C-alpha positions, 0 to 999 in steps of 0.5 A: 461635655464629652466630645465624641470623635467623628470618623474621618470624612470619606470622599464622595462622588460629586454627582451621587454624593455616595462614598468612593472606596479607595483600593489599596495596592494590596487589594489590587494585587490580590485582584490581579492575581485572582484574575490571572489565576482565572485566566490560567484556569480558563486556558487550561480547561480549553486546552484540556477540552481540545485534547479530549476532543482530539482523542474522542472524535473520529471525524476530522471535520468535527474536530476542525470546527473547534480549532478557530473557537479555541484559538480565539478563546485562548488568545482573547482575540475577536476571531480566528481562521483556519486555512488548509492546503488541499492536495492540488495545492489550492488554499481553502478557508476551512473554518472561521470563528468571529464573535460578532455575528453581524460581522461574521459574514463580511469577514468570511467573504473577505477571507474567501476573496483572499484565498481565491487570489491564491490559485496554487501554493506548491508545498515544500517548494518555498520557505515558510516565511515566504508562504506566510507572507503571501497569505498574510498579504492577501488577508491584509488587503481583503480585511483592511487596516482595521483588523490585525492578523497574526498566524502560525503554520500547521506542520505535518511531518515538517510539511506545511499543511495550512495556517491558523490565524487569530484576528483582532479589531483592537489597535492595542492588541499585541502578538505576545510570546504567550499568545504565540505559544498558545496558538502554536499549541492549538496548531500542533493539535490540529496537525496531529488530528490531520495526520491521525486522519490520514493514517486512518485512511491509509489503514482502511485502504490497507485493510481493503487491500489485504482483503482483496489480496487474500481473496486473490490468493484464495482464488489462485490456490483453488486454480492451481492443482490441489493434488497431482493427477494419477497417470499410469507409470508416472509419479509426480510431485509439485509445489508453488511458493509465491513471494507474495500472497498472490504470485505469477508462477503457474503450473498445471496438469491438463487432461487432453480429453474430456472423458479423462475426468470422471465424477468427484474430480478423480482422474481416469486411469485410462492409459490411452489418455495423454496429459498436458504438463505445463509450467509458466511465469508471468513477468512481475509479481502480485495481483496483476501477475496473478490476474494474467495467470488466471486468464492464461490458465482458462485460455490454455485449457481451452486450447488443449482440448482442441487436440492440437500439437504443443507448438500449435497450442502455444501459437494460438495462445500467443495470438489470443493473449497478445491483444490483452498483454500488448499494453500491459508491459507484461509477458509470459514464459511458458513450457507446454508438454504432453505425456503419452503413458502408452509410448512414454513419449513426451512432446513439448514446445517452449515459449522462452521458459527455463528449459526443464532438466531431464535426468537419464537414469541409465547414464545419470546425466542431465539434458535440457529440454528446449525449443526456439520460441518467443515470450507469450504476448511479445509478438502476435506473429511469433513462431514455435517449434515442436520436439519430443523425447522417449523417456525410459524407466527411472528417468526424471524431469524437473520443471522449474521457474526462475525464482530458484535460479535467481534466488540471491544469498546475502552476499548477492550471489545468485543460485543459477542454473549450474548449481540447480543442475548439480543438486538435481543430479545429486538428488536423483541419485540419493532420494526416493521418489519425486516428493523427496527430490522436491523437498531436497531442492527447496531445502537447498535453495532456502539454505543458500538464501538464508534460513530466516529470509524470504525469496523475492520471487515466486518459486515453483517446482514440478518433478516427474518420474517414470516408474517401471 
């Protein structure tokens, strides 16, 4: 009789009598490795999705909606909450994810209760440990002892802008180093999104400002004379070089009679017509100065057509503009003159502007043209004076703004009026006509500043020469 060996009996479940398969250490280790691999791949996929969202989303709120979900998934928590500090310092619950939909409402109410108790958190005034302690304390009170709370700060350029928390109901849940790093990574992505959004907002503001500046610069270019007028017996050259796209320097050539301007913007050659020659400077630069200059131009042109003397024109202009300039903390220097081609008499009045320089052709000397007068807009009752001179053939008048005399070299030295007088005297001797004089003066000042440097103030020159 042959005995057939029987397989060893297997353990069975006492209830079902089904065999129980023993798990060997090798199998258990393989399952653990496989599970860790799956968890690692899951985390990698989640973080990769978050990075893709960061690159793709143009709406910050859409991106922030993902953050609590991602933080919950990568840390195996029950939920996550994102808090953001608002510009006024208040703390707001920005987004919440909670896996149990039945409890989500109660969790949100508890967190909103916590933030409502924090009226204001002044950024940059408290260490992060203190700030996190304040928020943690209110959250623990509102959520109760049954929920564990762990969080990390959201830092934008070393400034605390909010907190990202993970929440768990599991009493065995631990805030491991790996979970800390993962939440820190999600928080850093959140900080990048916030910073990118702020940079985009600033860029849009800058683009709008650039457009407005370009419009302002174009308006100002159109308001300044496109070309010098044709005045009998006179040659004129002028140039305005603003430090910014919109400047506060102003010059103009204003006919004193309506019939001096003919069709097609061509000036009349009627020798009987006097011409207003004006130069001014609004204190400050940029758009505000440009707007004031534009307003002043319209008012001045209206005053000139009334036929008043230069002194009366400045007095009326000051009284009209005083109310507008009183609260602006800006004032205007202005030199107004009128030239009569028949008599070669230049009448003028000065409101604290740089006095024009008069080069005498016969003596080759220079005289300053000046009268007493205060800034436009400083005092409503300011008084101004009239003066006049008779110009001779070959005489040259230089109108200028303080952008030239205040021009600074790399050493910090100013060009000053003395240097301007010296080179103006020299230019009148060697140059052929107002345009050459103007070009020479600008070149000399630019060499003084530095060929590759931009002046910090507007520079304007008008050169007038009496021809035979």
